[in-house]
N, C-alpha and C positions, 0 to 999 in steps of 0.2 A: 319454856313453860315449866312450871313447878307442879309437883304432885303432892298433894297433902293426903297422907296415908296414915290416918289415925287408927284404922283397923289393921289386924295382923294379915299376913299372907298365908293362905291355906296350903298345906302340903298333903298330897295323896301319895303315900309310899308304904305299901303293905308288903311284908316279907313273902306273901303268897306269889308275888310276881317273879320270884326266883324259881318257882316250881314248873314254869314252862321251860322244859329242858330241850336243848338243841344238840346237834351232833358235835363230836369232838372238834375243837378248833373253829367252830362256827363263829362268825363275827357277832352275831346277835345272841350273846351268851348271858347267863345269869349274873356274871360279874359286872355287866353294865349297870344293873340296878345298884349294886354295892358301890360302884364308883360315883354314880350321880348322887346317891344319898350322902356319901361321905363328903363330897364337894359342898353340898348344902350345909352339912353340919360344921365343916371347916370355916365357912365364909359368913354365915348369918347367925346372929344371936337368937337363941331359942325364944327370947321374950318378944321377937318380931314374927314368930311363926306359930301356927296352930295346926295340929294333925286333924285331917279330915277322915273320918271312918269310911272304910271301903264296904261296898255291898255288891251283891251279884246282880247284874242287869237281867231283867226278865226277858223271856222269849219275845214278848210283845215290844219291849223297848228295842231289842235288837232288830225287830222287823220294821222299826221306823226307817231304816236304810237298807236292810238286807232281806232278800227273799226267803220265805219260810223253807223253801226247797234247799237253799244254800245252807241255812242254819242247821237243818237236819243232816245234810251232808257232812258238815264239820263234826257234829256229834257222832255220826256213824264211823267216820274215819278214825276218831280217837278211840271209840269202843272196839273197833276192829284191830287196833294196834298198828295202823299204818304209820310208817316212819315220816311220811310227808303228806301234805294236804293234796287231795286229788286234783284241785284246780290250779295249783301253782307251787312255786318253790318256797314252801314254808314248812320247816321241821315241825313234827308233832311228838308229844310225849303223853303219858297216861293222864296228866292233869291239864293238858292244853286247853280243852274246851272250858273247863271251869275257870281257869286263870284268865282266859280271854274274855269271858263274861264278867269277871271281876275287874279287869282293865276297863271295860266300858262302864261298869257300875261305879268305879272310882271317879271316872270323869264326870258321870251324872251327879255323884255326890258333891263334886267341886262346883258344878253349875248351881246346885241347890244352895250351897253355902254362900256363893257369891250373890245370888239373887235374893236370899233372905237377909243379907247384911251381916252375916256372921264373920265374913272375911272381906277384904277389899278386892283381892284377886287370888289366884291359885296356881300352883304348878303341880302337875301329875307325873310322878316317876313311874311310868308304865312299861310293862312288857306283856304281851308282844306289842310292837308298834302297830299303826293302823292305816296310814294314809294311802297305801297301795290296795287296800281291800275295796273291791267294787261291790255292787249290790248283790251279785251272784257269783263272786269269784274272789278268793283270797290268793295272795301272791306276794313276792318281795318280802318275806319274813312276817307278813301281816295276816291276821285272821279276820277280825272285825274292825271297822273303821271307827275308832274312838272319837276323833274330832267330829266326824260327820253325824254320828248318833247324838253327840252332845248338842250340836247345832239344832237338830230336829227337836230334841228334848227341851231345849231352851225356848223354842217357839211355842211350846205348849203353855208356857207361862204368860200371864197377862202382861202386856206392854212390851213383849219381845216379838216383833214381826220380822226384823231384818238383822241377819247375822253375818259378820265378816269372819272368814277363815283365811289367815295369812300363813303361808308355808315357806319357810326359808331352808328347808332340807335341801341337800344338794341333788337329791333325786326328785323328779316331778311326782306329785300325789295324784296319780291317775285315777285312783278310787274316789277320792274327794271330788275331782273335777266332774267325772261322769255321773256320780250320784246326783249333783246339783246342776247339771249342764243346761237343762231347760227351765230352771227355777230362778226367778228374778229376786226372790227373798233371801238367798244366801249368795254372798259375793266370795268367789274363790280367787285368791292372788297367790302366785307362785314365782319365786326365783329358783332356777335350777340349772344344772349343767347339761347343755344340749348334747345328745348322743350317749349320755350315761343311761343306765337302767331307769325306767322301762322303755325309753324312747318316745315318750309322749310329751305333750306340753308345747305344741307349736305356738308361735306368736299369733297366728291367725285363728287359733281355737278360742273363740270369744263367747261361746254359749250358743244355744239354739232356741228358736221360738221366742216365748216370752222372756226367756233367760239370756237372750243375746245381749252382750255387754256386761254381764255379771260374772264373767270369767276373764281374768287378766294374766296372761302368761308372759314372763320375762325369761326366755331361754338365753343362756350365756355360755361362752366358750370356756373350755378348761383353762385354768390359770386366773380366772376372774377373782377379784378381791373386793376390798372395802368400797372402792369407787363404783364399781358396777352393781354390787348387791345392795349396799346401803343407799347408794344413789337411786336405785330403782324404787326402794321403799319410800324415799323422800320425794322423788320427782314424779312417780307414777301412782303409788298407792295413796298418798296423802291427798293429791288432787281428785282422785276417784272417790275418795270417801266424802268429800265436800258435797257430792251429789247423792251418794248412797245413804250416808248417815246411819251407820250400823247402831243397833240398840244393845248388841252383845258382841264381844270380840273373842275369838279363839285363835291361838297360835299353834300351828303344827311345828314344833320347835325341834328341828333336826340339827344336830351339831356335827354332822359329817361334811359340812362345808368348811370346817376348820382346816387350816393348812396341815398337811401331814396325815389326814385321815386315810386309812387304806382303801376305802371304797369311794373316795371323792377326789376331785381335782381342782378345788377352790383354794383360796388362800387367806381366809378370814382368821383373825386373832381375837383374843379376849375382849379387847376394847370395842371391836366391831359388833360383837354380840350384845354388849352392854348398850351400845347406841341403837341397835335394832330393837332391843327391849324398850328403850326410851321412846322410840317412834310409835311403837304399838301402844304404850301407856298414853302417849299424847292423843292418839286417835280415840282410845277408849275413854280418856278423860273428857275429850271434846264432845263426843256424841252418845256415849253409853254410860255415863255416870261412873266411869272408871271400871266397869264390869268386864273382867278379862279372865279367861282360863287358858293356861299354856299347857300343852301336852307333849310329852317326850316322843319324838320319832327316832330318827337315826343318830348316829354318833358312835364310832367303832374303835377309836384310839382311847383306851381307858383313862389314861392320865389326862388327855384332853377333855374327855367327857366330865371327869371330876372337876376340873377347874372351871369349865365353861358352865356347867349346871350351877355351880356356886356363884359365879359372877351374874348369871341370869336371875337367879332367885334373889340375890342381894339387891339387884336393881329393882325388882318387883317390890321388895319389902322396904325400900328406902322411903323415909319420910323427908320431905322437902319443905322448908319454910318460906 
């Protein structure tokens, strides 16, 4: 399938995302932002990209997916100078609450730009990541769930009832799963390394109530590579979307399933991420008029993150005749 992309690809990449400071030698470090952005600049012509301005998500927007009590707890933990979030293993620094709000806000700005036709699709170079953040609990380096809030926000817009969130991070996005577990309007698909943090994402976790069937987990053993991960996207996700027919597509783009990532055990290489991106573009093109927002999650080998983000965005920005 070809993708006619006459519009630019939007990029959310504000230097403020460096100001969420983590402890010395922490894998989720500010240098991740630098590496991802450098990879995009290395690989993609500026003429094919447009910067999307970042804003701060309102408390009401955060509450689309998070409880007011939890939002208040994050604010208090930062104001009190706590080194870590009270609900989980996430480092904090003096600007973490503000940066996390701007990470969500940047994603929402990307949704706006895609929906109003300013850009064809978008990639958000965010910190902190989000897919482990549950409605009332942050954990796993995450504070607020960027992709989940974006899905709910998109559903506020006319003509967007059904949203797909596809997650290829090596870790299961427990937060995204549980936020939408009983909701048939948001389909959550995940490939992940079984037994790795956070230990969730069983194959028989399929959703509950009206949402049964709108969660599809593909847990895979350590050492899985192209055949298993890309195969799951092609053989499981594409058929599921023929029935679901998403009107907006979000990628939780974790690059820690790369071979050699210190926190993962998968074996994907650059070509595999390009092909995963193509699958997601195919789904978006088929059902959602190409409307797609990709959100950075994991990826902790800086050299790998640089090259893979460049390859991912280059594919998003490609025009095919």
